[in-house]
C-alpha positions as a Markdown table, in Angstrom:
| # | Residue | x | y | z |
|---|---|---|---|---|
| 1 | Met | -4.9 | -10.1 | 17.9 |
| 2 | Leu | -8.5 | -11.0 | 19.0 |
| 3 | Ile | -9.0 | -12.7 | 15.7 |
| 4 | Asp | -5.8 | -14.8 | 16.3 |
| 5 | Ile | -7.0 | -15.9 | 19.7 |
| 6 | Val | -10.5 | -16.8 | 18.4 |
| 7 | Ser | -8.9 | -18.7 | 15.6 |
| 8 | Leu | -6.7 | -20.7 | 18.0 |
| 9 | Ile | -9.8 | -21.5 | 20.2 |
| 10 | Ala | -11.7 | -22.6 | 17.0 |
| 11 | Ile | -8.8 | -24.9 | 16.0 |
| 12 | Gly | -8.7 | -26.4 | 19.5 |
| 13 | Ala | -12.5 | -26.9 | 19.5 |
| 14 | Ala | -12.4 | -28.5 | 16.1 |
| 15 | Leu | -9.6 | -30.8 | 17.0 |
| 16 | Ala | -11.3 | -31.8 | 20.3 |
| 17 | Gly | -14.5 | -32.6 | 18.3 |
| 18 | Thr | -12.6 | -34.7 | 15.9 |
| 19 | Tyr | -11.0 | -36.6 | 18.8 |
| 20 | Val | -14.4 | -37.3 | 20.3 |
| 21 | Ala | -15.9 | -38.3 | 16.9 |
| 22 | Val | -13.0 | -40.7 | 16.2 |
| 23 | Asn | -13.4 | -42.3 | 19.6 |
| 24 | Arg | -17.1 | -42.9 | 19.0 |
| 25 | Met | -16.7 | -44.1 | 15.4 |
| 26 | Thr | -14.0 | -46.6 | 16.2 |
| 27 | Gly | -15.6 | -47.8 | 19.4 |
| 28 | Arg | -12.2 | -47.8 | 21.2 |
| 29 | Arg | -10.5 | -45.3 | 23.3 |
| 30 | Leu | -7.6 | -43.3 | 21.9 |
| 31 | Pro | -4.6 | -42.6 | 24.2 |
| 32 | Arg | -5.3 | -39.9 | 26.7 |
| 33 | Trp | -2.1 | -38.0 | 25.8 |
| 34 | Leu | -3.1 | -37.7 | 22.2 |
| 35 | Leu | -5.6 | -34.9 | 22.6 |
| 36 | Pro | -3.4 | -32.4 | 24.5 |
| 37 | Ala | -0.4 | -33.3 | 22.3 |
| 38 | Ser | -2.5 | -32.7 | 19.2 |
| 39 | Leu | -4.0 | -29.5 | 20.5 |
| 40 | Gly | -0.6 | -28.1 | 21.4 |
| 41 | Phe | 0.9 | -29.1 | 18.0 |
| 42 | Ala | -2.0 | -27.7 | 16.0 |
| 43 | Met | -2.1 | -24.4 | 17.9 |
| 44 | Ile | 1.7 | -23.9 | 17.7 |
| 45 | Thr | 1.6 | -24.8 | 14.0 |
| 46 | Phe | -1.2 | -22.3 | 13.3 |
| 47 | Ala | 0.5 | -19.6 | 15.3 |
| 48 | Val | 3.8 | -20.0 | 13.4 |
| 49 | Trp | 1.9 | -20.2 | 10.0 |
| 50 | Asn | -0.1 | -17.1 | 11.0 |
| 51 | Glu | 3.0 | -15.1 | 11.9 |
| 52 | Tyr | 5.0 | -16.0 | 8.8 |
| 53 | Thr | 2.2 | -15.5 | 6.3 |
| 54 | Trp | 1.0 | -12.1 | 7.8 |
| 55 | Phe | 3.2 | -10.0 | 5.6 |
| 56 | Ser | 2.2 | -11.7 | 2.4 |
| 57 | Arg | -1.5 | -11.6 | 3.3 |
| 58 | Val | -1.4 | -7.9 | 4.1 |
| 59 | Lys | 0.7 | -7.1 | 1.1 |
| 60 | Ala | -1.7 | -8.9 | -1.2 |
| 61 | Ala | -4.6 | -6.9 | 0.3 |
| 62 | Leu | -3.0 | -3.6 | -0.5 |
| 63 | Pro | -4.2 | -1.5 | -3.5 |
| 64 | Glu | -2.0 | -1.8 | -6.6 |
| 65 | Ser | -0.8 | 1.8 | -6.1 |
| 66 | Val | 0.7 | 1.0 | -2.7 |
| 67 | Glu | 4.3 | -0.2 | -3.0 |
| 68 | Val | 6.1 | -1.9 | -0.1 |
| 69 | Val | 9.6 | -0.3 | 0.1 |
| 70 | Leu | 11.1 | -1.6 | 3.3 |
| 71 | Pro | 10.0 | -4.9 | 4.9 |
| 72 | Val | 11.7 | -5.3 | 8.3 |
| 73 | Lys | 12.5 | -8.8 | 9.4 |
| 74 | Glu | 12.7 | -9.5 | 13.1 |
| 75 | Ser | 13.6 | -12.2 | 15.6 |
| 76 | Ser | 12.6 | -12.5 | 19.2 |
| 77 | Phe | 13.2 | -14.8 | 22.1 |
| 78 | Trp | 9.5 | -15.8 | 22.5 |
| 79 | Arg | 9.6 | -17.0 | 18.9 |
| 80 | Pro | 12.8 | -19.1 | 19.0 |
| 81 | Trp | 12.2 | -20.4 | 15.4 |
| 82 | Ser | 12.5 | -16.8 | 14.2 |
| 83 | Tyr | 16.3 | -16.9 | 14.9 |
| 84 | Ala | 16.6 | -19.5 | 12.2 |
| 85 | Leu | 14.2 | -17.8 | 9.8 |
| 86 | Pro | 13.4 | -14.1 | 10.7 |
| 87 | Met | 9.9 | -12.9 | 9.9 |
| 88 | Val | 8.5 | -9.7 | 8.7 |
| 89 | Ala | 6.6 | -8.0 | 11.5 |
| 90 | Arg | 6.5 | -4.5 | 10.1 |
| 91 | Phe | 7.0 | -2.6 | 6.9 |
| 92 | Ile | 7.0 | 0.8 | 5.2 |
| 93 | Ala | 5.0 | 1.4 | 2.1 |
| 94 | Val | 4.3 | 4.4 | -0.1 |
| 95 | Asp | 1.1 | 5.1 | -2.1 |
| 96 | Thr | 2.5 | 6.1 | -5.5 |
| 97 | Ala | -1.0 | 7.4 | -6.6 |
| 98 | Ala | -0.8 | 10.0 | -3.7 |
| 99 | Val | 2.5 | 11.5 | -4.7 |
| 100 | Gln | 2.3 | 15.2 | -5.3 |
| 101 | Arg | 4.9 | 17.0 | -7.4 |
| 102 | Ser | 5.9 | 20.6 | -6.9 |
| 103 | Ala | 5.0 | 22.9 | -9.9 |
| 104 | Glu | 7.9 | 25.3 | -9.1 |
| 105 | Ala | 10.6 | 22.6 | -8.4 |
| 106 | Pro | 9.8 | 19.4 | -10.4 |
| 107 | Gly | 12.4 | 17.4 | -8.5 |
| 108 | Leu | 10.4 | 17.8 | -5.3 |
| 109 | Val | 7.7 | 15.4 | -4.3 |
| 110 | Arg | 5.5 | 15.1 | -1.2 |
| 111 | Thr | 3.9 | 11.8 | -0.1 |
| 112 | Glu | 3.2 | 9.8 | 3.0 |
| 113 | Ala | 5.1 | 6.9 | 4.4 |
| 114 | Ile | 2.7 | 4.2 | 5.4 |
| 115 | Leu | 4.0 | 2.5 | 8.5 |
| 116 | Val | 2.4 | -0.9 | 9.1 |
| 117 | Gln | 3.2 | -3.1 | 12.1 |
| 118 | Arg | 1.6 | -6.3 | 13.3 |
| 119 | Trp | -0.9 | -5.7 | 16.1 |
| 120 | Ala | -0.5 | -1.9 | 15.8 |
| 121 | Lys | -2.5 | 0.8 | 14.2 |
| 122 | Thr | -1.2 | 1.8 | 10.7 |
| 123 | Gln | 0.4 | 5.2 | 10.7 |
| 124 | Arg | 0.9 | 7.7 | 7.9 |
| 125 | Val | 3.8 | 10.1 | 8.1 |
| 126 | Pro | 4.2 | 13.0 | 5.6 |
| 127 | Val | 7.5 | 13.1 | 3.9 |
| 128 | Ala | 9.2 | 15.0 | 1.1 |
| 129 | Phe | 11.8 | 13.9 | -1.4 |
| 130 | Asp | 14.3 | 15.9 | -3.3 |
| 131 | Cys | 14.7 | 13.5 | -6.2 |
| 132 | Thr | 17.3 | 15.6 | -7.9 |
| 133 | Asp | 19.7 | 15.7 | -4.9 |
| 134 | Gly | 18.8 | 12.3 | -3.4 |
| 135 | Arg | 17.5 | 13.4 | 0.0 |
| 136 | Arg | 14.4 | 13.0 | 2.2 |
| 137 | Ala | 12.7 | 15.3 | 4.8 |
| 138 | Asp | 10.2 | 14.0 | 7.4 |
| 139 | Leu | 7.4 | 16.6 | 7.6 |
| 140 | Ala | 6.1 | 15.4 | 10.9 |
| 141 | Gly | 6.3 | 17.6 | 14.0 |
| 142 | Gly | 5.6 | 20.9 | 12.2 |
| 143 | Ala | 8.2 | 20.7 | 9.5 |
| 144 | Gln | 7.0 | 22.3 | 6.2 |
| 145 | Leu | 8.2 | 22.3 | 2.7 |
| 146 | Ala | 7.4 | 25.4 | 0.5 |
| 147 | Ala | 6.6 | 24.9 | -3.2 |
| 148 | Asp | 10.0 | 26.4 | -4.1 |
| 149 | Gly | 11.8 | 23.7 | -2.0 |
| 150 | Thr | 12.5 | 25.7 | 1.2 |
| 151 | Leu | 12.3 | 23.4 | 4.2 |
| 152 | Thr | 11.5 | 24.9 | 7.6 |
| 153 | Gly | 11.3 | 23.1 | 10.9 |
| 154 | Gly | 13.0 | 20.0 | 9.6 |
| 155 | Ala | 16.2 | 18.7 | 8.1 |
| 156 | Trp | 17.2 | 16.9 | 4.8 |
| 157 | Ile | 18.5 | 13.4 | 5.2 |
| 158 | Glu | 21.0 | 12.3 | 2.4 |
| 159 | Leu | 19.9 | 9.0 | 0.8 |
| 160 | Pro | 21.8 | 6.5 | -1.3 |
| 161 | Ala | 20.9 | 6.6 | -5.0 |
| 162 | Asp | 19.2 | 3.2 | -4.8 |
| 163 | Asp | 17.0 | 3.9 | -1.7 |
| 164 | Pro | 13.8 | 2.0 | -2.5 |
| 165 | Phe | 11.5 | 4.6 | -0.7 |
| 166 | Met | 13.0 | 7.5 | -2.7 |
| 167 | Leu | 12.8 | 5.5 | -6.0 |
| 168 | Ala | 9.1 | 4.6 | -5.4 |
| 169 | Ala | 8.2 | 8.2 | -4.5 |
| 170 | Cys | 10.2 | 9.8 | -7.3 |
| 171 | Gln | 9.0 | 7.4 | -10.0 |
| 172 | Gly | 5.4 | 7.3 | -8.8 |
| 173 | Gly | 2.7 | 9.8 | -9.3 |
């Protein structure tokens, strides 16, 4: 967030410098309302661009083994334009290179859900998938999965056959 604020200040300073330079080069005075109007327009335009391109910039920076499985689009009242075109402010990804398969039960895989949210620290949550029966178990909070598929301290969650998270974890690794 600090980088966003510094960027906005830099844009404002550059625009103010341009305004002063144009005034000096032309030898005449530009309208007084032009500078604050230009500053406001440039800063709002940059903020909107920065919000809408955040997901694509972060996704492009991820390693090839990390697959985004669930981008979450959001709208909010302080971003009124987001009601017309919702933006991705968080997403879930899985590192397919980090998938671990069970030797005793080949249909079981363990991996981590990578939870990425704008202006928040990225979190990694351990999860297990039963690829054969189409279900997931979150292994946070003390839940454990034995090599034979016995789950303790947690519960299996049934998933649809086309769940993107399960498909990425089961086909990866």
